[in-house]
Rosetta silent file (secondary structure, phi, psi, omega in degrees, C-alpha in Angstrom):
SEQUENCE: MEKLRRVLTGQDDEEQGLTAQVLDASTLSFGTRVRWFAICFVAGVVCSILGTALLWLPKGIKLFALFYTLGNIAALASTCFLMGPLKQLKAMFEPKRLIATVVMLLFLVLTLCAVFWWNKKGLALLFCILQFLAMTWYSLSYIPFARDAVIKCFSSCLG
SCORE:     score description
SCORE:     0.000 S_00000001
   1 L     0.000  -39.042  179.486  210.351  200.538  132.727 S_00000001
   2 H   -64.067  -38.901  179.461  210.751  202.475  135.948 S_00000001
   3 H   -65.576  -38.862  177.582  212.510  199.521  137.589 S_00000001
   4 H   -63.262  -41.498  178.829  214.912  199.298  134.655 S_00000001
   5 H   -62.075  -41.837 -179.995  215.664  203.024  134.984 S_00000001
   6 H   -65.550  -39.178  179.298  216.391  202.599  138.703 S_00000001
   7 H   -65.767  -43.029 -178.321  218.731  199.655  138.062 S_00000001
   8 H   -69.339  -31.392  179.153  220.586  201.569  135.346 S_00000001
   9 H   -89.003   -5.631  176.842  220.947  204.698  137.493 S_00000001
  10 L    92.160    3.432  176.705  222.035  202.715  140.529 S_00000001
  11 L   -86.555  135.148  173.677  218.960  203.316  142.665 S_00000001
  12 L  -120.552  174.585 -173.248  217.504  200.252  144.301 S_00000001
  13 H   -62.662  -27.206 -179.263  214.310  199.659  146.262 S_00000001
  14 H   -67.935  -25.159  179.320  215.990  200.070  149.643 S_00000001
  15 H   -74.508  -23.734  178.463  216.713  203.732  148.835 S_00000001
  16 L   -81.090  151.609  173.688  212.991  204.400  148.336 S_00000001
  17 L   -75.500  167.414  179.964  210.695  204.867  151.291 S_00000001
  18 H   -61.459  -41.980 -179.678  207.942  202.364  152.023 S_00000001
  19 H   -62.153  -43.464  179.608  205.255  204.749  150.781 S_00000001
  20 H   -63.241  -37.786  178.557  207.066  205.278  147.485 S_00000001
  21 H   -65.530  -42.758  179.358  207.396  201.514  147.018 S_00000001
  22 H   -64.462  -45.415  179.781  203.678  200.955  147.627 S_00000001
  23 H   -64.637  -38.237  179.196  202.712  203.778  145.271 S_00000001
  24 H   -65.830  -36.915 -178.687  205.164  202.528  142.643 S_00000001
  25 H   -72.659  -22.117 -175.103  203.742  199.016  142.850 S_00000001
  26 L  -108.967   11.138 -179.851  200.179  200.252  142.415 S_00000001
  27 L   -70.995  140.995  179.103  200.577  202.758  139.603 S_00000001
  28 L  -115.145  154.912  176.095  198.257  202.268  136.684 S_00000001
  29 L   -68.672  161.244 -178.402  198.631  203.487  133.136 S_00000001
  30 H   -60.662  -41.811  179.217  196.634  206.571  132.154 S_00000001
  31 H   -61.615  -40.784  178.818  194.339  204.481  129.929 S_00000001
  32 H   -67.177  -40.621  177.950  193.622  202.045  132.751 S_00000001
  33 H   -60.558  -45.562 -179.181  192.914  204.913  135.145 S_00000001
  34 H   -64.927  -41.522  178.356  190.467  206.493  132.708 S_00000001
  35 H   -60.237  -48.011 -178.799  188.757  203.156  132.071 S_00000001
  36 H   -69.410  -32.793  173.234  188.274  202.440  135.767 S_00000001
  37 H   -59.477  -48.859 -178.656  187.141  206.012  136.375 S_00000001
  38 H   -62.777  -42.425 -179.828  184.488  205.562  133.679 S_00000001
  39 H   -62.046  -48.118 -179.308  183.437  202.150  135.027 S_00000001
  40 H   -66.337  -41.347 -178.494  183.052  203.422  138.597 S_00000001
  41 H   -65.609  -44.968  178.427  181.338  206.627  137.536 S_00000001
  42 H   -64.450  -40.299  176.830  178.866  204.817  135.270 S_00000001
  43 H   -61.123  -39.556  177.678  178.229  202.240  138.004 S_00000001
  44 H   -63.732  -43.552  178.721  177.508  205.116  140.392 S_00000001
  45 H   -65.381  -43.123  179.499  175.063  206.729  137.974 S_00000001
  46 H   -62.681  -42.679  178.183  173.363  203.388  137.282 S_00000001
  47 H   -61.594  -43.132 -179.950  173.025  202.703  141.020 S_00000001
  48 H   -64.705  -42.990  178.575  171.513  206.140  141.597 S_00000001
  49 H   -66.927  -42.804  177.813  169.041  205.739  138.722 S_00000001
  50 H   -61.421  -42.644  177.657  168.177  202.206  139.817 S_00000001
  51 H   -60.599  -41.666  178.637  167.623  203.447  143.364 S_00000001
  52 H   -65.003  -39.516  177.702  165.310  206.175  142.082 S_00000001
  53 H   -65.900  -36.993 -178.755  163.341  203.636  140.046 S_00000001
  54 H   -74.729  -15.632 -179.845  163.037  201.346  143.065 S_00000001
  55 L   -58.268  -31.916 -174.186  161.688  204.204  145.181 S_00000001
  56 L   -85.084   -4.394  175.556  158.228  203.703  143.708 S_00000001
  57 L   -79.283  157.661  173.267  158.004  200.044  144.712 S_00000001
  58 L   -60.774  133.264 -177.225  156.346  199.048  147.981 S_00000001
  59 L    58.860   27.752 -178.616  158.998  199.346  150.696 S_00000001
  60 H   -79.867   -8.187 -177.854  161.329  200.710  148.024 S_00000001
  61 H   -62.807  -35.960  178.349  162.680  203.461  150.257 S_00000001
  62 H   -65.677  -45.278  179.027  165.294  201.124  151.719 S_00000001
  63 H   -65.527  -39.389  177.983  166.474  200.065  148.280 S_00000001
  64 H   -59.606  -51.721 -177.380  166.424  203.675  147.110 S_00000001
  65 H   -61.779  -41.485  179.879  168.541  204.898  150.014 S_00000001
  66 H   -64.211  -53.270 -177.031  170.963  201.989  149.661 S_00000001
  67 H   -67.682  -36.464  178.945  171.435  202.257  145.893 S_00000001
  68 H   -65.162  -43.205  178.754  171.525  206.057  145.923 S_00000001
  69 H   -67.286  -43.092  176.787  174.208  206.065  148.617 S_00000001
  70 H   -61.759  -36.804  177.308  176.200  203.318  146.875 S_00000001
  71 H   -62.936  -43.146  178.194  175.956  205.337  143.667 S_00000001
  72 H   -66.766  -38.207  178.374  177.399  208.404  145.362 S_00000001
  73 H   -65.706  -42.658  178.840  180.178  206.360  146.937 S_00000001
  74 H   -64.878  -40.849  177.995  181.047  204.788  143.568 S_00000001
  75 H   -64.666  -39.528  177.355  181.059  208.191  141.861 S_00000001
  76 H   -66.582  -41.556  179.794  183.292  209.559  144.605 S_00000001
  77 H   -67.576  -26.474 -178.643  185.593  206.533  144.373 S_00000001
  78 H   -60.315  -34.549 -179.161  185.863  206.945  140.610 S_00000001
  79 H   -71.058  -18.091  175.524  187.974  210.056  141.047 S_00000001
  80 H   -62.466  -30.292  179.441  190.488  208.010  143.046 S_00000001
  81 H   -72.149  -31.293  178.584  191.471  206.375  139.770 S_00000001
  82 H   -79.255  -45.171 -174.853  192.231  209.726  138.171 S_00000001
  83 H   -93.185  -26.690 -170.227  193.988  211.383  141.090 S_00000001
  84 L    95.571  145.368 -173.655  195.168  208.408  143.095 S_00000001
  85 H   -62.710  -41.035 -178.647  193.757  207.555  146.525 S_00000001
  86 H   -68.812  -43.501  178.844  196.239  209.525  148.635 S_00000001
  87 H   -64.636  -37.158  177.674  195.999  212.645  146.511 S_00000001
  88 H   -62.828  -46.667  179.479  192.204  212.316  146.545 S_00000001
  89 H   -63.617  -41.297  177.542  192.125  212.103  150.352 S_00000001
  90 H   -62.104  -42.558 -179.999  194.471  215.075  150.680 S_00000001
  91 H   -66.614  -38.810 -179.379  192.279  217.091  148.301 S_00000001
  92 H   -62.837  -35.621 -174.486  189.102  216.083  150.116 S_00000001
  93 L  -104.668   20.583  170.558  190.406  217.301  153.451 S_00000001
  94 L   -65.816  151.292 -176.921  191.983  220.564  152.282 S_00000001
  95 H   -54.327  -35.278 -176.589  190.746  223.484  154.386 S_00000001
  96 H   -71.295  -18.465  178.501  188.608  224.918  151.567 S_00000001
  97 H  -127.592   15.038 -179.671  186.535  221.731  151.279 S_00000001
  98 H   -61.096  -49.228 -178.520  186.901  220.187  154.740 S_00000001
  99 H   -64.084  -43.054  179.277  183.405  221.147  155.911 S_00000001
 100 H   -61.742  -40.122  179.348  181.826  220.028  152.627 S_00000001
 101 H   -65.452  -46.775 -178.446  183.622  216.673  152.858 S_00000001
 102 H   -63.920  -43.896  179.211  182.614  216.049  156.470 S_00000001
 103 H   -63.665  -43.246  179.108  178.981  217.021  155.812 S_00000001
 104 H   -60.809  -48.397  179.895  178.855  214.846  152.678 S_00000001
 105 H   -64.943  -37.080  177.850  180.296  211.811  154.483 S_00000001
 106 H   -61.061  -45.377 -179.879  178.008  212.444  157.451 S_00000001
 107 H   -70.594  -29.458  173.370  174.892  212.365  155.249 S_00000001
 108 H   -60.995  -46.593 -179.188  176.105  209.206  153.491 S_00000001
 109 H   -69.784  -43.969 -178.783  176.314  207.481  156.875 S_00000001
 110 H   -63.138  -35.066  177.232  173.113  209.028  158.262 S_00000001
 111 H   -60.136  -47.963 -179.811  171.141  207.874  155.215 S_00000001
 112 H   -67.029  -37.108  177.098  172.164  204.274  155.802 S_00000001
 113 H   -63.724  -44.093 -178.515  171.531  204.570  159.564 S_00000001
 114 H   -62.741  -34.682 -176.011  168.037  205.994  158.992 S_00000001
 115 H   -84.037  -42.487 -171.953  167.115  203.183  156.652 S_00000001
 116 H   -97.518  -32.360 -176.857  168.688  200.137  158.315 S_00000001
 117 L  -102.788  -41.577 -175.331  168.920  200.888  162.036 S_00000001
 118 L   -92.760  -15.306 -177.892  166.292  203.516  162.786 S_00000001
 119 L    51.094   44.554  178.488  163.702  202.406  160.161 S_00000001
 120 L  -110.697   97.886 -175.056  162.697  206.035  159.509 S_00000001
 121 H   -65.682  -43.417  179.900  161.700  206.295  155.850 S_00000001
 122 H   -63.293  -40.086  178.464  161.002  210.026  155.885 S_00000001
 123 H   -66.450  -38.990  177.615  164.301  210.736  157.570 S_00000001
 124 H   -62.406  -42.495  178.881  166.104  208.544  155.032 S_00000001
 125 H   -64.576  -42.739  176.791  164.504  210.488  152.183 S_00000001
 126 H   -60.517  -43.676  179.451  165.476  213.790  153.814 S_00000001
 127 H   -65.827  -32.941  176.213  169.059  212.549  154.253 S_00000001
 128 H   -65.517  -40.902  178.125  169.165  211.513  150.577 S_00000001
 129 H   -65.137  -45.227  178.018  168.145  215.031  149.564 S_00000001
 130 H   -65.827  -33.880  175.776  170.731  216.515  151.917 S_00000001
 131 H   -61.720  -44.374  178.223  173.259  213.989  150.611 S_00000001
 132 H   -60.780  -47.056 -179.320  172.597  215.243  147.065 S_00000001
 133 H   -64.757  -41.282  179.267  173.025  218.876  148.130 S_00000001
 134 H   -66.287  -39.930  178.898  176.196  218.104  150.108 S_00000001
 135 H   -66.120  -38.955  178.088  177.661  216.118  147.209 S_00000001
 136 H   -64.626  -46.881 -179.914  176.858  218.969  144.828 S_00000001
 137 H   -62.284  -40.920  176.942  178.458  221.556  147.122 S_00000001
 138 H   -61.299  -46.407 -178.808  181.512  219.296  147.540 S_00000001
 139 H   -63.743  -37.262  179.291  181.807  218.835  143.765 S_00000001
 140 H   -64.658  -21.728 -179.150  181.544  222.580  143.172 S_00000001
 141 L   -67.433  -17.262  178.676  184.611  223.070  145.366 S_00000001
 142 L   -87.754  -10.290  179.849  186.749  221.634  142.544 S_00000001
 143 L  -103.362  119.532 -177.562  185.545  224.247  140.028 S_00000001
 144 L   -56.615  130.544  176.276  187.172  227.648  140.533 S_00000001
 145 L    65.614    8.714 -178.974  184.671  230.306  141.652 S_00000001
 146 H   -68.186  -42.535  179.470  181.700  227.932  141.228 S_00000001
 147 H   -62.608  -42.070  178.284  180.626  228.201  144.856 S_00000001
 148 H   -61.296  -40.633  179.283  180.785  231.998  144.679 S_00000001
 149 H   -64.404  -40.820  178.994  178.625  231.945  141.541 S_00000001
 150 H   -65.843  -43.309  178.755  176.023  229.722  143.209 S_00000001
 151 H   -62.113  -44.228  178.778  175.933  231.925  146.298 S_00000001
 152 H   -63.402  -39.891  179.679  175.513  235.056  144.146 S_00000001
 153 H   -62.749  -48.008 -179.473  172.753  233.372  142.126 S_00000001
 154 H   -68.120  -37.788  179.595  170.794  232.350  145.213 S_00000001
 155 H   -68.771  -33.224  176.739  171.310  235.670  146.951 S_00000001
 156 H   -72.909  -30.757  177.321  170.063  237.552  143.884 S_00000001
 157 H   -72.654  -34.582 -177.687  167.016  235.272  143.707 S_00000001
 158 H   -86.415  -23.291 -174.008  166.215  235.746  147.394 S_00000001
 159 L  -130.815    0.000    0.000  166.928  239.435  147.710 S_00000001
């Protein structure tokens, strides 16, 4: 429909920039975006639950760290379907959530390094816990005043 509108108004593809052409070619309907968001998010939750279940098997720490990290990556990727990948990346690296994004991505990578290259099970488990906390803090950055509420809650509990 958009192409028909451009032809009728006299705009052709050469007038658009390359980025606009790529984005136009990859736009999905709202229903498709919501479906893929749900699929990725559910896959992320299933991976995380499966990883937790595998933790109790002998040598299950590697599977736990792998599936838990893949689950977080899938859950993070699910929002790309709602916002679009470029908008998601811009939002992730806004100044108010830059540190949270870098820390979250760092713990995703460190978890996999601890499990596959360094063979440190305890360190992998610690990184998974830190990954959870970093992902939570990152997610709270999208809810207005949520971080402030968490800080006030913890400070009132501690002092």
